[in-house]
C-alpha positions as CSV (number, residue, x, y, z in Angstrom):
1,M,-11.7,18.5,-23.2
2,E,-15.4,17.0,-22.0
3,T,-15.6,15.5,-18.5
4,F,-17.8,13.0,-17.8
5,C,-18.9,11.7,-14.3
6,Y,-20.7,8.3,-13.7
7,K,-22.4,7.3,-10.4
8,P,-22.3,3.6,-9.6
9,I,-25.7,1.5,-9.9
10,G,-24.2,-1.0,-7.6
11,Y,-21.7,-2.9,-6.4
12,I,-20.3,-6.4,-7.1
13,R,-19.7,-8.9,-4.2
14,S,-17.5,-11.4,-5.3
15,P,-15.4,-13.8,-3.6
16,F,-12.3,-12.2,-5.8
17,K,-10.5,-9.9,-3.1
18,D,-7.3,-9.0,-5.6
19,R,-6.3,-9.4,-9.1
20,D,-3.8,-12.2,-8.5
21,H,-7.0,-14.3,-7.7
22,A,-9.3,-13.2,-10.0
23,P,-10.4,-14.6,-13.4
24,K,-8.5,-12.7,-16.5
25,F,-11.7,-13.0,-18.8
26,Y,-15.3,-14.0,-17.7
27,T,-15.6,-17.1,-19.3
28,E,-12.6,-18.1,-17.3
29,S,-14.8,-18.0,-13.8
30,G,-16.9,-21.2,-14.5
31,D,-19.3,-21.8,-11.9
32,T,-18.4,-18.8,-9.7
33,L,-21.5,-16.9,-8.3
34,A,-21.0,-13.3,-7.7
35,T,-23.8,-11.1,-6.6
36,L,-24.8,-7.4,-8.1
37,E,-26.0,-5.3,-5.0
38,L,-28.1,-2.8,-7.0
39,L,-28.8,0.6,-5.5
40,P,-32.6,0.9,-4.4
41,E,-33.2,3.6,-6.5
42,Y,-32.6,1.7,-9.8
43,Q,-34.4,-1.5,-8.6
44,D,-37.3,-1.0,-11.1
45,G,-34.7,-1.1,-13.9
46,L,-34.8,-4.6,-13.4
47,L,-37.9,-5.7,-14.6
48,G,-38.2,-7.9,-18.1
49,I,-34.4,-9.2,-16.6
50,E,-35.3,-12.9,-15.8
51,P,-33.0,-16.0,-14.7
52,G,-31.0,-17.2,-17.5
53,M,-30.6,-14.4,-19.6
54,E,-27.2,-12.7,-20.8
55,L,-26.4,-9.1,-19.4
56,M,-23.0,-6.9,-20.5
57,M,-22.0,-5.5,-17.0
58,L,-20.1,-2.5,-17.4
59,F,-17.9,-1.7,-14.4
60,A,-15.3,0.8,-13.1
61,F,-11.7,-1.1,-12.7
62,H,-11.6,0.6,-9.3
63,K,-8.5,-0.8,-8.1
64,S,-6.3,0.3,-10.9
65,D,-4.4,3.0,-10.1
66,R,-2.4,4.0,-13.9
67,H,-3.0,3.5,-17.2
68,D,-0.6,2.4,-20.0
69,L,-1.2,2.9,-23.6
70,Q,0.8,-0.5,-24.5
71,V,0.8,-3.4,-22.6
72,H,2.2,-7.4,-22.3
73,K,-1.0,-9.4,-23.9
74,R,-2.0,-11.6,-20.8
75,G,0.8,-9.8,-18.6
76,T,3.6,-12.0,-20.5
77,G,3.0,-12.1,-24.6
78,S,3.8,-9.6,-27.1
79,L,3.7,-5.8,-26.6
80,T,0.4,-4.8,-27.6
81,G,-1.7,-1.6,-27.6
82,V,-4.1,-1.3,-24.5
83,F,-7.1,-0.7,-26.8
84,A,-6.7,-4.4,-28.2
85,T,-6.6,-6.0,-25.0
86,R,-9.1,-6.6,-21.7
87,S,-6.3,-4.9,-19.5
88,S,-7.5,-3.1,-16.3
89,R,-4.7,-0.4,-17.0
90,R,-6.9,1.8,-19.0
91,P,-7.2,5.7,-20.0
92,N,-11.0,5.5,-19.1
93,G,-10.9,2.6,-16.3
94,I,-14.3,1.0,-17.7
95,G,-14.8,-2.9,-18.1
96,V,-17.2,-5.1,-19.6
97,S,-17.9,-8.7,-18.7
98,I,-21.5,-10.9,-20.3
99,I,-22.6,-12.1,-16.7
100,K,-25.4,-15.0,-17.3
101,V,-28.3,-14.2,-14.5
102,V,-28.8,-16.8,-11.9
103,S,-31.4,-15.1,-9.9
104,I,-33.2,-12.1,-8.6
105,D,-34.6,-10.9,-5.2
106,G,-35.2,-7.5,-4.5
107,T,-32.5,-5.6,-5.6
108,L,-29.9,-8.5,-5.6
109,L,-28.6,-10.2,-8.9
110,T,-26.8,-13.2,-8.6
111,F,-24.7,-14.3,-11.8
112,R,-22.1,-16.1,-13.5
113,G,-19.3,-14.7,-15.3
114,V,-17.7,-13.1,-12.7
115,D,-14.0,-11.3,-13.1
116,M,-14.4,-8.6,-11.1
117,L,-13.1,-7.8,-7.8
118,D,-15.3,-7.2,-4.7
119,G,-16.4,-3.9,-4.1
120,T,-16.4,-3.3,-7.8
121,P,-18.4,-0.4,-8.5
122,V,-21.1,-1.2,-11.8
123,L,-21.9,1.5,-13.9
124,D,-24.5,-0.2,-16.3
125,L,-26.3,-3.1,-17.6
126,K,-27.4,-3.7,-21.2
127,I,-29.3,-6.7,-22.7
128,A,-26.1,-9.1,-24.2
129,E,-28.2,-10.0,-27.3
C-alpha cells in the first residue's frame, strides 16, 4: 500500500476555534472572513489570483481523531456511507471548500466561505471554474 506525505502550504486563521461553533458547510458561513497565511515559499503561486475569484481549498481535518465508514448525515439524519457526506471523520482526513477571495496582501489571502477551524493546515488551492 502506498503512503503519501503532504506538507501544508499555509494555515487558516479563522474565528472558529472548535467544531461545535463552525459551520458544517462553506455556504453557511455568510460574510464571515478568514485568512490563509501562506508559507512564504509558496507566495509566487498566488500569481493570477484576484479578489472576487472562487477557489477550491483543500485542507486537512487536523482535529479529527478517527474515521467512520458510516455516519449519520448532518449528525442526526439517516446512516450514510462517509463517501456520500462531508463528514470530517474520513479515512484520509482531507476537506474541500469553495472560497471567495476578498483580498491578497503578500502571503495573506483573506476570503469568505470559511468552514475551517483556526489553525487548519491548507494542502492546496485550485481554481473553482
